[in-house]
N, CA, C and O of each residue as an XYZ file, in Angstrom:
672
protein
N       0.727     -0.907     -0.198
C      -0.080      0.080      0.117
C       0.996      1.336     -0.169
O       2.106      1.435      0.354
N       0.428      2.224     -1.080
C       1.484      3.434     -0.764
C       0.680      4.630     -0.565
O      -0.534      4.644     -0.774
N       1.417      5.734     -0.121
C       0.967      7.136      0.417
C      -0.679      7.588     -0.555
O      -1.509      8.302      0.007
N      -0.895      7.134     -1.792
C      -1.777      7.734     -2.482
C      -3.241      7.103     -1.704
O      -4.274      7.760     -1.574
N      -3.058      5.784     -1.269
C      -4.199      5.058     -0.969
C      -4.514      5.543      0.958
O      -5.532      5.059      1.451
N      -3.854      6.213      1.634
C      -3.653      6.462      2.825
C      -4.179      7.446      3.031
O      -4.406      7.782      4.194
N      -4.546      8.230      1.962
C      -5.002      9.521      2.420
C      -6.349      9.818      2.281
O      -7.104      9.443      1.383
N      -6.634     10.637      3.399
C      -7.947     10.282      3.996
C      -8.786     11.761      3.016
O      -8.371     12.913      2.889
N     -10.248     11.023      2.383
C     -11.339     12.054      1.711
C     -12.618     11.960      2.060
O     -12.788     10.924      2.703
N     -13.718     12.654      1.908
C     -14.964     12.191      2.271
C     -15.570     11.967      1.236
O     -15.096     12.524      0.245
N     -16.776     11.128      1.030
C     -17.624     10.465      0.149
C     -18.445     12.246     -0.190
O     -18.087     13.186      0.518
N     -19.133     12.386     -0.914
C     -19.980     13.241     -1.388
C     -20.758     13.606     -0.468
O     -21.117     14.784     -0.451
N     -21.201     12.728      0.493
C     -22.129     12.363      1.139
C     -21.724     12.600      2.984
O     -22.386     12.638      4.021
N     -20.844     12.672      2.761
C     -19.468     13.648      4.170
C     -18.948     12.194      4.736
O     -17.974     12.420      5.453
N     -19.266     10.613      4.677
C     -18.781      9.879      4.980
C     -17.234     10.093      4.694
O     -16.874     10.524      3.599
N     -16.124      9.715      5.919
C     -14.417      9.339      5.812
C     -14.771      8.482      5.051
O     -15.868      7.927      4.988
N     -13.137      8.212      3.945
C     -12.745      7.120      3.677
C     -11.139      7.276      2.998
O     -10.321      8.186      2.862
N     -11.179      6.611      2.848
C      -9.741      6.586      1.401
C      -9.508      5.797      0.765
O     -10.089      4.758      1.078
N      -8.471      5.687     -0.621
C      -8.537      4.781     -1.655
C      -8.336      3.229     -1.053
O      -8.640      2.183     -1.626
N      -7.727      3.393      0.288
C      -7.684      2.460      0.800
C      -8.518      0.931      0.337
O      -8.178     -0.191     -0.036
N      -9.641      1.579      0.585
C     -11.252      1.108      0.575
C     -11.233      0.144     -0.770
O     -11.961     -0.848     -0.723
N     -10.479      0.361     -1.922
C     -10.295     -0.154     -3.278
C      -9.440     -0.598     -3.565
O      -9.476     -1.025     -4.719
N      -8.204     -0.805     -2.838
C      -7.091     -1.681     -2.480
C      -7.572     -3.180     -2.966
O      -8.574     -3.803     -2.614
N      -6.466     -3.582     -3.950
C      -6.598     -4.251     -5.133
C      -7.586     -4.404     -5.929
O      -8.176     -5.432     -6.262
N      -7.727     -3.418     -6.196
C      -8.265     -3.017     -7.549
C      -7.967     -1.808     -7.825
O      -7.899     -0.885     -7.014
N      -7.638     -1.721     -9.812
C      -7.501     -0.291    -10.380
C      -8.136      0.703    -10.165
O      -9.334      0.719    -10.447
N      -7.617      1.615     -9.704
C      -8.665      3.287     -9.834
C      -8.663      4.338    -10.661
O      -7.507      4.632    -10.966
N      -9.515      5.068    -11.183
C      -9.123      5.773    -12.187
C      -9.968      7.158    -11.467
O     -11.165      7.382    -11.650
N      -9.136      7.923    -10.701
C      -9.410      8.951    -10.284
C      -9.244     10.290    -11.165
O      -8.227     10.756    -11.678
N     -11.165     10.964    -11.177
C     -11.086     11.933    -12.227
C     -11.536     13.220    -11.131
O     -12.274     13.201    -10.145
N     -10.813     14.233    -11.718
C     -11.995     15.753    -11.372
C     -13.013     16.072    -12.136
O     -12.934     16.232    -13.354
N     -13.983     16.177    -11.490
C     -15.320     16.296    -12.366
C     -15.983     17.664    -12.280
O     -15.945     18.260    -11.204
N     -16.445     18.077    -13.086
C     -17.766     19.133    -13.003
C     -18.726     19.127    -13.631
O     -18.556     18.571    -14.716
N     -19.976     19.598    -13.420
C     -21.389     19.832    -13.833
C     -21.708     20.601    -15.141
O     -22.351     20.173    -16.100
N     -21.000     22.104    -14.958
C     -21.124     22.758    -16.562
C     -19.825     22.865    -16.728
O     -19.155     23.602    -16.005
N     -19.344     22.194    -17.631
C     -18.315     22.115    -18.678
C     -18.453     21.506    -19.356
O     -19.039     20.429    -19.248
N     -17.756     22.158    -20.731
C     -17.749     21.694    -22.158
C     -17.240     20.091    -21.873
O     -17.942     19.231    -22.405
N     -16.388     19.750    -21.288
C     -16.566     18.088    -21.134
C     -17.146     16.935    -19.991
O     -16.939     15.772    -19.646
N     -18.119     18.234    -19.621
C     -19.319     17.307    -18.314
C     -19.533     15.775    -19.559
O     -19.424     14.706    -18.958
N     -19.732     15.665    -20.695
C     -20.365     14.887    -21.109
C     -19.535     13.924    -20.953
O     -20.069     12.816    -21.015
N     -18.023     13.928    -20.710
C     -17.439     12.462    -20.352
C     -17.968     11.467    -18.819
O     -17.624     10.444    -18.227
N     -18.920     12.472    -18.718
C     -19.870     11.461    -17.397
C     -20.139      9.944    -18.338
O     -19.867      8.788    -18.013
N     -20.565     10.298    -19.186
C     -21.456      9.521    -19.902
C     -20.475      8.166    -20.026
O     -20.801      7.045    -19.637
N     -19.243      8.510    -20.636
C     -18.111      7.814    -21.143
C     -17.723      6.590    -19.243
O     -17.726      5.404    -18.914
N     -17.495      7.797    -18.681
C     -16.629      7.646    -17.024
C     -17.834      5.944    -16.668
O     -17.509      4.806    -16.331
N     -19.245      6.580    -16.966
C     -20.082      5.611    -16.391
C     -20.060      4.479    -17.278
O     -20.439      3.431    -16.757
N     -19.697      4.418    -18.542
C     -19.602      3.440    -18.756
C     -18.700      2.005    -19.071
O     -18.921      0.820    -19.320
N     -17.324      3.101    -18.856
C     -15.997      2.093    -18.556
C     -16.289      1.387    -16.813
O     -16.204      0.250    -16.347
N     -16.639      2.671    -16.269
C     -17.074      1.755    -14.654
C     -18.080      0.796    -14.769
O     -17.957     -0.132    -13.970
N     -18.946      0.743    -15.451
C     -19.983     -0.157    -16.076
C     -19.392     -1.759    -16.247
O     -19.572     -2.690    -15.462
N     -18.740     -1.765    -17.345
C     -17.865     -2.042    -17.969
C     -17.018     -2.920    -17.562
O     -17.130     -4.146    -17.538
N     -16.012     -2.140    -17.185
C     -14.762     -2.878    -16.324
C     -15.306     -3.113    -14.472
O     -14.609     -3.972    -13.932
N     -15.987     -2.722    -13.874
C     -16.087     -3.325    -13.139
C     -15.684     -4.301    -12.275
O     -15.101     -4.145    -11.201
N     -16.173     -5.757    -13.028
C     -16.463     -7.173    -12.621
C     -14.637     -7.493    -12.996
O     -13.925     -8.369    -12.506
N     -14.213     -6.263    -14.191
C     -12.846     -6.670    -14.100
C     -11.735     -6.041    -13.276
O     -10.528     -6.041    -13.515
N     -12.483     -5.435    -12.121
C     -11.363     -5.107    -10.638
C     -10.725     -3.276    -11.014
O      -9.676     -2.787    -10.594
N     -11.692     -2.652    -11.843
C     -11.504     -0.780    -11.942
C     -12.664     -0.529    -11.386
O     -13.764     -1.001    -11.671
N     -12.293      0.448    -10.353
C     -13.459      1.193     -9.850
C     -12.967      2.832    -10.429
O     -11.813      3.255    -10.487
N     -14.184      3.529    -10.802
C     -13.812      5.325    -11.284
C     -14.413      5.795    -10.301
O     -15.443      5.417     -9.743
N     -13.365      7.105     -9.990
C     -14.070      7.842     -8.471
C     -14.070      8.943     -9.260
O     -13.252      9.175    -10.150
N     -14.977      9.616     -8.939
C     -15.568     11.371     -9.440
C     -14.753     12.007     -8.497
O     -14.529     11.347     -7.482
N     -14.124     13.405     -8.588
C     -13.705     14.458     -7.356
C     -14.100     15.437     -8.313
O     -13.580     15.678     -9.403
N     -15.898     16.409     -7.325
C     -15.861     17.065     -7.893
C     -15.196     18.606     -7.533
O     -15.165     18.926     -6.345
N     -14.709     19.477     -8.474
C     -13.868     20.799     -8.155
C     -14.465     22.013     -9.008
O     -14.668     21.917    -10.219
N     -14.704     23.068     -8.324
C     -14.944     23.999     -8.543
C     -13.913     25.385     -8.960
O     -14.230     26.574     -8.990
N     -12.579     24.737     -9.259
C     -11.451     25.449     -9.523
C     -11.829     26.209    -10.935
O     -11.712     27.423    -11.099
N     -12.221     25.438    -11.755
C     -12.009     26.224    -13.216
C     -13.503     26.637    -13.910
O     -14.424     26.005    -14.427
N     -13.257     27.834    -13.667
C     -13.886     28.587    -14.387
C     -15.347     28.365    -13.292
O     -16.365     28.682    -13.907
N     -15.522     28.083    -12.417
C     -16.918     28.301    -11.410
C     -18.170     27.120    -11.813
O     -19.377     27.083    -11.577
N     -17.365     26.337    -12.428
C     -18.155     25.216    -12.936
C     -18.618     24.134    -12.380
O     -19.345     23.342    -12.981
N     -18.277     24.007    -11.292
C     -19.141     23.055    -10.538
C     -19.777     23.687     -8.891
O     -19.624     23.177     -7.781
N     -20.374     24.725     -9.203
C     -20.807     25.315     -8.191
C     -22.070     24.782     -7.131
O     -22.262     25.328     -6.044
N     -22.613     24.021     -7.463
C     -23.465     23.091     -6.630
C     -23.155     22.373     -5.309
O     -22.005     21.951     -5.190
N     -24.023     22.173     -4.292
C     -23.711     21.211     -3.156
C     -23.454     20.113     -3.554
O     -23.273     19.732     -4.710
N     -23.424     19.437     -2.395
C     -23.402     17.878     -2.494
C     -24.548     17.180     -3.127
O     -24.270     16.387     -4.027
N     -25.805     17.350     -2.800
C     -26.937     17.480     -3.035
C     -26.979     17.427     -4.389
O     -27.307     16.423     -5.022
N     -26.530     18.890     -5.050
C     -26.892     18.781     -6.483
C     -26.141     18.315     -7.173
O     -26.451     18.253     -8.363
N     -25.128     17.906     -6.838
C     -23.813     17.253     -7.717
C     -24.393     15.737     -7.859
O     -24.425     15.228     -8.979
N     -24.997     14.790     -6.353
C     -24.997     14.209     -6.911
C     -26.423     13.631     -7.627
O     -26.586     12.570     -8.229
N     -27.327     14.635     -7.364
C     -28.301     14.659     -8.049
C     -28.370     14.686     -9.578
O     -28.844     13.887    -10.385
N     -27.682     15.979     -9.732
C     -27.306     16.062    -11.375
C     -26.480     14.908    -12.162
O     -26.688     14.627    -13.343
N     -25.702     14.404    -11.496
C     -24.637     13.216    -12.248
C     -25.747     11.798    -12.235
O     -25.703     11.129    -13.267
N     -26.441     11.455    -11.454
C     -27.432     10.766    -11.461
C     -28.366     10.618    -12.579
O     -28.213      9.973    -13.616
N     -29.374     11.334    -12.186
C     -30.196     11.824    -13.337
C     -29.685     12.429    -14.536
O     -30.450     12.037    -15.417
N     -28.815     13.165    -15.052
C     -28.465     13.576    -16.173
C     -27.554     12.337    -16.321
O     -28.016     11.706    -17.272
N     -26.724     11.843    -15.939
C     -25.636     10.969    -16.666
C     -25.924      9.479    -16.173
O     -25.312      8.531    -16.665
N     -26.999      9.302    -15.059
C     -26.464      7.784    -14.714
C     -25.665      7.421    -14.186
O     -25.512      6.201    -14.228
N     -24.688      8.239    -13.382
C     -23.928      8.267    -12.551
C     -24.137      6.858    -11.146
O     -25.161      6.757    -10.471
N     -22.813      5.863    -10.991
C     -23.215      4.966    -10.047
C     -21.999      4.692     -9.131
O     -21.869      4.125     -8.046
N     -20.971      5.455    -10.180
C     -19.458      5.013     -9.726
C     -19.314      5.658     -8.290
O     -20.392      6.128     -7.926
N     -18.372      5.807     -7.435
C     -18.175      6.401     -6.229
C     -17.669      8.242     -6.479
O     -16.763      8.710     -7.167
N     -18.745      8.957     -5.554
C     -18.223     10.392     -5.938
C     -17.650     11.029     -4.429
O     -18.336     10.868     -3.420
N     -16.660     11.580     -4.385
C     -15.863     12.133     -3.319
C     -16.196     13.741     -2.970
O     -16.562     14.515     -3.854
N     -16.028     14.138     -1.606
C     -16.701     15.429     -1.979
C     -15.945     16.346     -2.911
O     -14.899     15.973     -3.443
N     -16.431     17.465     -3.101
C     -15.967     18.692     -3.721
C     -14.585     18.969     -2.749
O     -14.538     18.961     -1.519
N     -13.367     19.240     -3.822
C     -12.012     19.906     -3.104
C     -11.694     20.496     -4.068
O     -12.258     20.402     -5.158
N     -10.520     21.356     -3.749
C      -9.602     21.947     -4.427
C      -8.504     20.633     -5.059
O      -8.154     19.567     -4.551
N      -8.272     21.094     -6.004
C      -6.785     20.658     -6.427
C      -5.400     20.715     -7.114
O      -4.459     19.976     -7.400
N      -5.962     22.531     -7.261
C      -4.744     22.810     -7.404
C      -4.364     24.046     -6.441
O      -5.385     24.197     -5.769
N      -3.177     25.256     -5.923
C      -3.098     26.310     -5.446
C      -3.022     25.482     -3.601
O      -3.089     24.328     -3.177
N      -2.858     26.802     -3.001
C      -2.611     26.553     -1.511
C      -3.284     25.908     -0.617
O      -2.715     25.465      0.381
N      -5.126     25.683     -0.906
C      -6.097     24.696     -0.516
C      -5.898     23.069     -1.401
O      -6.851     22.313     -1.595
N      -4.802     22.844     -1.744
C      -4.938     21.375     -2.585
C      -5.382     20.305     -1.591
O      -4.789     20.349     -0.513
N      -5.970     19.699     -1.684
C      -6.233     18.490     -0.963
C      -5.392     17.750     -1.170
O      -5.091     17.474     -2.331
N      -4.758     17.206     -0.115
C      -3.539     15.985      0.037
C      -3.397     14.818     -1.276
O      -2.511     14.725     -2.126
N      -4.616     14.001     -1.072
C      -5.067     13.593     -2.544
C      -4.444     14.039     -3.592
O      -3.643     13.208     -4.021
N      -4.474     14.854     -4.087
C      -3.977     15.972     -5.388
C      -3.167     16.288     -5.070
O      -2.310     16.336     -5.953
N      -2.709     16.750     -3.685
C      -0.641     17.160     -4.064
C      -0.300     15.716     -4.002
O       0.922     15.706     -4.155
N      -0.750     14.357     -3.848
C       0.443     13.652     -4.185
C      -0.002     12.977     -5.701
O       0.727     12.165     -6.270
N      -1.207     13.402     -6.217
C      -1.195     12.579     -7.730
C      -0.692     13.589     -8.751
O      -0.529     13.198     -9.906
N      -0.478     14.629     -8.487
C      -0.043     15.768     -9.042
C       1.035     15.616     -9.616
O       1.230     15.950    -10.785
N       2.027     14.997     -8.734
C       3.469     14.701     -8.339
C       3.792     13.680     -9.422
O       4.976     13.615     -9.749
N       2.795     12.750    -10.120
C       2.809     12.490    -11.684
C       2.572     12.818    -13.020
O       1.490     13.245    -13.425
N       3.882     12.568    -13.944
C       3.946     12.887    -15.190
C       2.760     12.555    -15.927
O       2.107     11.591    -15.527
N       2.310     13.289    -17.092
C       1.895     13.127    -17.957
C       2.588     12.447    -19.063
O       3.798     12.260    -18.939
N       1.907     12.004    -20.266
C       2.590     11.371    -21.276
C       3.541     12.017    -22.080
O       4.068     11.310    -22.940
N       3.885     13.184    -22.008
C       4.764     14.624    -22.340
C       5.911     14.620    -21.275
O       6.990     15.166    -21.506
N       5.600     13.905    -19.961
C       6.374     14.254    -19.109
C       6.193     15.409    -17.907
O       6.929     15.683    -16.959
N       5.100     15.891    -18.275
C       4.400     16.937    -17.289
C       4.100     17.016    -16.258
O       2.953     16.594    -16.404
N       4.193     17.272    -14.998
C       3.538     17.145    -14.085
C       3.120     18.030    -13.519
O       2.638     18.886    -14.260
N       3.052     18.357    -11.881
C       2.338     19.347    -11.674
C       0.950     19.980    -11.528
O       0.360     19.278    -10.707
N       0.115     21.015    -11.950
C      -0.731     21.473    -11.704
C      -2.414     20.873    -12.676
O      -2.454     20.953    -13.904
N      -3.405     20.423    -12.003
C      -4.021     20.305    -12.932
C      -4.870     21.062    -14.071
O      -5.755     21.909    -13.947
N      -4.506     20.685    -14.813
C      -4.974     21.816    -16.131
C      -6.741     22.258    -16.223
O      -7.141     23.318    -16.706
N      -7.307     21.570    -15.854
C      -9.183     21.504    -16.244
C      -9.684     20.620    -15.725
O      -9.095     19.652    -15.244
N     -11.067     20.847    -15.744
C     -11.836     19.659    -15.368
C     -11.764     18.100    -16.194
O     -11.537     17.945    -17.394
N     -11.947     17.354    -15.486
C     -11.726     15.557    -16.314
C     -10.297     15.214    -16.282
O      -9.771     14.326    -16.953
N      -9.731     15.974    -15.464
C      -8.213     15.511    -15.505
C      -7.975     13.757    -14.897
O      -8.443     13.562    -13.775
N      -7.498     12.907    -15.376
C      -7.740     11.291    -15.317
C      -5.955     11.101    -14.342
O      -4.849     11.618    -14.504
N      -6.610      9.940    -13.217
C      -5.200      9.735    -13.086
C      -5.573      8.074    -12.678
O      -6.594      7.863    -12.025
N      -4.759      7.014    -13.067
C      -4.807      5.937    -13.041
C      -3.841      5.456    -11.850
O      -2.714      5.871    -11.580
N      -4.721      4.311    -11.116
C      -3.733      3.948    -10.137
C      -4.085      2.313     -9.708
O      -5.118      1.735     -9.368
N      -2.890      1.960     -9.881
C      -2.555      0.438    -10.073
C      -3.567     -0.474     -8.153
O      -4.000      0.187     -7.210
N      -3.582     -1.516     -8.244
C      -4.284     -2.478     -7.746
C      -3.198     -1.799     -6.282
O      -3.679     -1.509     -5.186
N      -1.894     -1.685     -6.597
C      -1.070     -1.757     -5.068
C      -0.896     -0.421     -4.660
O      -0.073     -0.136     -3.791
N      -1.669      0.504     -5.266
C      -1.722      1.547     -5.159
C      -0.659      2.755     -5.664
O      -0.489      3.788     -5.018
N      -0.067      2.489     -6.755
C       0.988      3.374     -7.306
C       0.545      3.641     -8.767
O       0.321      2.787     -9.625
N       0.437      5.357     -8.919
C      -0.127      6.033     -9.935
C       0.701      5.969    -10.635
O       1.792      6.493    -10.409
N       0.301      5.012    -12.165
C       0.620      4.897    -13.257
C       0.814      5.648    -14.367
O       1.763      5.582    -15.148
N      -0.651      6.766    -14.420
C      -0.703      7.284    -15.374
C      -1.718      8.509    -15.144
O      -2.809      8.496    -14.575
N      -1.098      9.470    -15.698
C      -1.588     10.755    -15.921
C      -2.769     10.969    -17.473
O      -2.186     10.506    -18.453
N      -3.959     11.439    -17.789
C      -4.518     11.535    -18.419
C      -5.127     13.180    -18.887
O      -6.273     13.421    -18.510
N      -4.553     14.049    -19.512
C      -4.992     15.133    -19.763
C      -6.504     15.138    -19.910
O      -7.001     14.100    -20.349
N      -7.479     16.359    -19.548
C      -8.425     16.415    -19.764
C      -9.565     16.464    -21.043
O     -10.788     16.425    -21.178
N      -8.468     16.564    -21.799
C      -9.286     16.240    -23.411
C      -9.236     14.873    -23.994
O      -9.805     14.561    -25.040
N      -8.440     13.986    -23.171
C      -8.273     12.778    -23.658
C      -9.240     11.822    -22.632
O      -9.170     11.647    -21.416
N     -10.508     11.085    -24.030
C     -11.639     10.638    -23.573
C     -11.329      9.568    -22.507
O     -10.164      9.224    -22.303
N     -12.345      9.050    -21.839
C     -11.698      8.216    -20.556
C     -12.131      6.770    -21.178
O     -12.414      5.830    -20.436
N     -12.161      6.665    -22.646
C     -12.530      5.350    -23.356
C     -11.271      5.085    -25.122
O     -11.305      4.335    -26.097
N     -10.393      6.156    -24.654
C      -9.326      6.250    -25.712
C      -8.244      5.121    -25.812
O      -7.840      4.588    -24.778
N      -7.923      4.869    -26.642
C      -7.033      3.738    -26.828
C      -5.973      3.813    -26.368
O      -5.305      2.815    -26.639
N      -5.305      4.758    -25.596
C      -4.238      4.795    -24.414
C      -4.936      4.636    -23.073
O      -4.256      4.384    -22.078
N      -6.221      4.765    -22.994
C      -6.764      4.779    -21.511
C      -6.916      3.332    -21.529
O      -6.400      2.561    -20.720
N      -7.459      3.105    -22.242
C      -7.900      1.552    -22.404
C      -6.596      0.489    -22.233
O      -6.659     -0.613    -21.687
N      -5.763      0.917    -22.655
C      -4.313      0.001    -22.823
C      -4.124      0.065    -21.209
O      -4.169     -0.884    -20.427
N      -3.888      1.509    -20.906
C      -3.492      1.309    -19.817
C      -3.714      0.721    -18.313
O      -2.920      0.489    -17.403
N      -5.234      0.567    -18.443
C      -6.434     -0.130    -17.402
C      -5.928     -1.312    -17.786
O      -5.269     -2.015    -17.021
N      -6.182     -1.609    -18.940
C      -5.594     -3.191    -19.364
C      -4.384     -3.800    -18.510
O      -4.318     -4.788    -17.779
N      -3.476     -2.851    -18.877
C      -2.420     -3.542    -18.421
C      -2.348     -3.660    -16.779
O      -1.904     -4.621    -16.151
N      -2.671     -2.942    -16.463
C      -2.879     -3.272    -15.045
C      -3.836     -3.852    -13.607
O      -3.540     -3.878    -12.412
N      -4.883     -4.212    -14.229
C      -5.964     -4.794    -13.783
C      -5.754     -5.939    -13.422
O      -5.197     -6.789    -14.117
N      -6.356     -6.170    -11.800
C      -5.599     -7.160    -10.999
C      -5.872     -8.429    -12.342
O      -6.532     -8.463    -13.381
N      -4.777     -9.545    -11.472
C      -4.975    -10.698    -12.349
C      -5.710    -11.359    -12.230
O      -5.693    -12.198    -13.131
N      -6.762    -11.545    -11.263
C      -7.885    -12.291    -10.643
C      -9.398    -11.152    -10.289
O      -9.437    -10.298     -9.403
N     -10.424    -11.461    -11.200
C     -11.384    -10.408    -11.003
C     -11.750    -10.532     -9.155
O     -11.567    -11.494     -8.410
N     -12.224     -9.385     -8.895
C     -12.767     -9.075     -7.949
C     -14.047     -8.850     -7.739
O     -14.465     -7.844     -8.313
N     -15.038     -9.613     -6.931
C     -16.623     -9.320     -6.942
C     -16.609     -7.914     -6.176
O     -15.763     -7.559     -5.355
N     -17.556     -7.297     -6.550
C     -17.422     -6.047     -6.363
C     -18.851     -5.700     -5.406
O     -19.073     -4.552     -5.022
């Protein structure tokens, strides 16, 4: 288990948790927003979560309002929007900051990971994606415009899925 799995975060409903709850599974962590041009990625994330859950993948959404104020809602509004508009069933965490002085510790750790161009650091926009292996290693970072079902994302997921499927 690595540092990233031990970092506490609350669920969208306010219950304390950490990524350790998903130990043994591949995890795709995505900072999300309800009023963004990239918001339709929720559909693809839900499809990915549904199709890959039995193979050992968990998608986790982390709302953030730091980019153009595109996630202004309360936890209840975010939950309602996600479930009614996109049928989201994957876990959603509390709304946090992913950049700057008040960056959540989870993102302080995640942003140390470089993308395919070798660039680490601040989140560029909503829907940036981090892939974490079943043993808690951050293996890949995909920038916001990379679709969740892009060939490079699917290949990276397939590469780190647990050898045995895990019951959900």
